[in-house]
Backbone bond lengths (Angstrom), bond angles and torsions (degrees), N, CA, C in turn:
res aa  C-N    CA-C-N  psi(-1)  N-CA   C-N-CA  omega(-1)  CA-C   N-CA-C  phi
1 M - - - 1.391 - - 1.559 118.89 -
2 S 1.333 113.11 -41.33 1.470 117.94 176.87 1.393 115.47 -54.38
3 A 1.389 111.18 -43.64 1.487 111.89 179.71 1.471 111.33 -64.77
4 Y 1.312 121.35 -39.14 1.351 122.00 179.05 1.467 111.73 -59.55
5 K 1.329 118.14 -46.06 1.535 127.97 -177.79 1.551 102.81 -55.97
6 S 1.208 122.98 -47.65 1.503 124.47 -172.21 1.549 107.14 -63.27
7 W 1.333 119.48 -23.77 1.432 123.74 -174.65 1.518 108.24 -79.77
8 L 1.305 121.26 -18.21 1.501 123.39 -177.95 1.555 105.12 -88.73
9 T 1.202 111.42 88.09 1.574 124.48 175.98 1.453 119.95 -87.89
10 D 1.269 118.90 -10.47 1.520 116.86 176.35 1.644 105.81 -99.41
11 S 1.456 111.15 171.70 1.474 117.77 173.46 1.506 104.57 -139.30
12 A 1.267 114.59 149.75 1.570 124.33 178.94 1.566 106.27 -150.74
13 D 1.243 110.34 160.45 1.512 121.41 175.84 1.583 104.32 -103.38
14 I 1.300 110.79 151.48 1.525 119.03 -177.87 1.482 102.70 -121.80
15 Y 1.377 115.61 130.54 1.515 116.10 179.71 1.616 103.92 -120.84
16 T 1.323 114.57 150.86 1.382 120.48 178.75 1.463 111.99 -126.75
17 R 1.286 117.82 144.44 1.444 127.63 -173.94 1.449 114.36 -62.43
18 T 1.341 122.65 128.68 1.401 118.30 -175.54 1.530 108.52 -130.86
19 P 1.390 117.09 108.03 1.350 116.97 177.80 1.570 118.88 -66.05
20 S 1.248 114.52 147.31 1.582 115.04 -179.98 1.534 106.78 -162.54
21 T 1.325 117.13 -173.67 1.397 119.82 -178.99 1.509 108.94 -128.37
22 N 1.332 120.05 150.87 1.371 126.49 173.78 1.470 116.30 -87.64
23 A 1.263 119.67 -173.38 1.498 126.70 -178.73 1.488 108.33 -61.61
24 L 1.374 116.31 -34.91 1.452 119.10 179.46 1.616 117.87 -82.51
25 N 1.290 110.80 5.09 1.410 124.06 179.29 1.637 109.06 69.24
26 E 1.329 115.14 30.18 1.486 121.52 176.17 1.469 110.69 -94.36
27 D 1.344 120.73 139.63 1.390 121.68 179.12 1.444 111.90 -72.64
28 I 1.305 115.26 130.24 1.530 125.20 178.02 1.443 111.84 -129.20
29 M 1.337 121.50 159.99 1.389 123.03 173.55 1.516 108.66 -115.95
30 S 1.256 110.85 141.40 1.512 121.01 176.84 1.563 108.83 -126.65
31 W 1.276 118.43 171.00 1.505 123.97 179.96 1.427 105.78 -125.03
32 S 1.455 113.28 124.48 1.475 122.18 174.51 1.421 112.19 -107.52
33 K 1.268 118.18 141.40 1.577 123.39 178.87 1.530 100.33 -72.48
34 T 1.413 117.65 122.55 1.364 120.04 171.65 1.469 119.60 -106.31
35 Y 1.350 108.99 -17.81 1.552 123.92 177.98 1.495 109.24 -143.66
36 S 1.442 111.68 131.27 1.421 115.44 174.23 1.549 113.27 -115.88
37 D 1.340 117.24 144.49 1.437 119.75 176.05 1.437 109.60 54.99
38 V 1.295 117.04 55.87 1.542 119.44 -177.55 1.527 105.39 -84.95
39 Q 1.229 122.34 128.50 1.409 131.34 178.19 1.568 104.86 -62.60
40 C 1.327 114.05 128.45 1.515 116.66 176.58 1.562 109.06 -165.74
41 R 1.237 109.86 -169.95 1.631 111.72 178.17 1.536 107.22 -155.19
42 F 1.299 106.65 128.02 1.644 115.51 -172.83 1.423 103.19 -101.22
43 F 1.420 116.03 140.76 1.384 125.90 170.16 1.562 110.92 -140.48
44 H 1.354 115.49 132.81 1.494 114.47 177.05 1.480 111.09 -62.99
45 V 1.306 116.41 144.79 1.548 119.84 -178.41 1.524 101.97 -71.89
46 T 1.372 109.52 152.09 1.395 113.81 179.48 1.467 109.13 -90.15
47 Y 1.469 110.88 165.72 1.453 118.53 179.38 1.587 111.89 -52.69
48 E 1.222 112.77 -48.54 1.479 121.92 176.06 1.598 115.94 -48.50
49 E 1.301 108.73 -42.76 1.564 114.88 -177.71 1.578 104.93 -72.65
50 V 1.270 116.15 -42.44 1.499 118.79 177.92 1.518 112.58 -60.51
51 K 1.415 115.55 -44.08 1.397 118.81 179.20 1.578 111.28 -62.20
52 E 1.388 116.63 -37.19 1.429 116.02 178.35 1.406 118.03 -69.75
53 R 1.416 117.75 -22.31 1.359 122.68 -174.31 1.622 111.88 -107.68
54 I 1.126 117.77 12.35 1.584 117.60 177.79 1.515 111.34 -56.52
55 G 1.347 107.89 126.99 1.402 116.85 -179.20 1.537 115.54 84.04
56 E 1.300 115.18 -17.47 1.411 118.78 -178.45 1.516 110.82 -98.22
57 W 1.357 117.04 -44.06 1.513 120.56 -179.69 1.569 105.11 -137.70
58 D 1.275 113.85 74.71 1.451 122.58 -171.98 1.693 106.61 -70.75
59 N 1.377 111.58 139.22 1.386 124.78 170.54 1.582 110.20 71.55
60 I 1.375 122.16 21.90 1.360 124.80 172.60 1.553 108.22 -62.58
61 E 1.380 112.29 129.58 1.431 118.83 -172.21 1.602 107.21 -107.96
62 Y 1.346 119.25 -45.88 1.412 120.99 -172.73 1.461 113.15 -129.38
63 R 1.395 116.17 155.45 1.371 122.49 160.55 1.397 106.08 -108.56
64 V 1.400 120.98 129.23 1.466 124.17 -178.98 1.553 106.66 -118.07
65 Y 1.331 107.53 135.29 1.622 117.26 172.62 1.327 111.55 -102.08
66 F 1.433 112.86 139.91 1.520 123.96 178.40 1.502 103.86 -134.30
67 L 1.361 113.28 157.06 1.518 116.73 167.70 1.519 108.38 -62.61
68 S 1.317 111.99 153.54 1.584 120.80 -167.60 1.664 103.96 -67.56
69 G 1.185 119.78 -27.60 1.443 121.37 179.42 1.554 115.86 -71.61
70 Q 1.335 114.62 -12.99 1.416 120.20 -173.99 1.632 109.84 -70.58
71 T 1.266 118.60 132.46 1.512 117.00 172.48 1.443 114.38 -84.84
72 I 1.181 117.64 123.12 1.477 120.18 176.21 1.602 105.49 -158.29
73 T 1.352 111.48 136.66 1.601 114.99 -179.45 1.464 102.52 -137.88
74 T 1.387 110.41 174.68 1.422 125.60 177.60 1.583 110.14 -62.39
75 E 1.230 119.30 -13.72 1.454 122.44 177.66 1.459 112.82 -87.90
76 D 1.307 123.21 1.43 1.296 130.81 -173.90 1.517 113.89 -103.95
77 R 1.402 113.06 162.01 1.513 119.06 169.35 1.504 108.78 -125.23
78 V 1.360 114.76 149.24 1.438 124.11 177.77 1.540 110.29 -109.55
79 N 1.230 119.37 132.45 1.467 123.41 171.13 1.587 110.58 -113.15
80 Y 1.395 105.83 119.78 1.491 113.19 -172.77 1.474 106.69 -139.61
81 E 1.389 114.82 121.79 1.482 125.04 -177.77 1.506 110.12 51.66
82 G 1.332 112.38 44.08 1.517 118.20 172.48 1.569 114.08 81.54
83 N 1.326 114.10 -1.69 1.532 113.81 178.00 1.510 107.74 -110.12
84 D 1.341 117.58 147.03 1.369 135.06 177.89 1.462 114.19 -86.92
85 Y 1.417 128.98 130.29 1.343 126.13 -176.43 1.550 107.24 -131.42
86 E 1.228 118.26 146.62 1.415 127.35 173.58 1.568 113.07 -93.43
87 V 1.321 120.41 122.41 1.496 122.19 -177.77 1.509 106.09 -77.58
88 I 1.296 118.24 118.18 1.413 127.55 178.09 1.507 117.20 -86.92
89 K 1.318 116.04 -45.62 1.424 127.37 -178.10 1.462 113.95 -152.81
90 V 1.421 119.53 139.71 1.356 121.68 175.82 1.576 108.29 -130.02
91 F 1.360 107.74 136.28 1.423 114.93 -175.40 1.652 105.58 -127.45
92 T 1.341 120.28 145.73 1.463 123.51 168.10 1.524 106.15 -112.57
93 D 1.334 107.39 139.79 1.591 114.84 -179.72 1.472 112.27 -68.79
94 T 1.286 117.25 160.64 1.476 120.65 -171.94 1.445 114.27 -68.16
95 E 1.312 116.57 -22.46 1.525 125.36 177.80 1.626 114.11 -86.87
96 D 1.319 114.95 -9.43 1.394 126.53 176.66 1.624 109.00 68.53
97 Y 1.307 118.67 26.59 1.456 126.62 176.25 1.561 108.64 -77.18
98 Y 1.202 119.87 -45.28 1.436 125.27 -167.12 1.623 111.10 -142.40
99 K 1.387 112.92 163.12 1.470 122.17 167.33 1.512 103.83 -124.36
100 H 1.441 111.27 147.71 1.448 113.39 169.03 1.511 110.62 -134.46
101 A 1.295 113.22 145.58 1.378 121.60 -177.27 1.353 116.79 -118.39
102 F 1.425 128.33 144.03 1.414 131.41 168.50 1.530 107.13 -88.38
103 I 1.252 122.04 126.01 1.432 124.67 172.44 1.505 116.82 -125.59
104 R 1.347 108.68 153.97 1.645 114.40 171.76 1.354 107.41 -130.22
105 R 1.376 116.74 153.50 1.363 129.41 179.01 1.584 108.26 -71.56
106 L 1.359 113.63 140.55 1.368 116.00 175.29 1.631 113.82 -93.62
């Protein structure tokens, strides 16, 4: 596990959707930072991955790896290098060492 952790050389913030109401008592959604400087690793998706997912997950830009204990869902957003990304799909590996998520820029 420690060898894997050292491979996660990027960091990002994870935001979770928070329902609330405005001054007119209308329901609104805002985003709250739930995790800061999360250790991760970003890779651009490959041409083969894009081809396999045409129409299913349009405009996916990155595959991001996290430690398996990191909480992240398709309801979250990721901020990396000043850009916001929507989480499209999250997978956990069979050995439970890591999670990876496909994300696209907002």
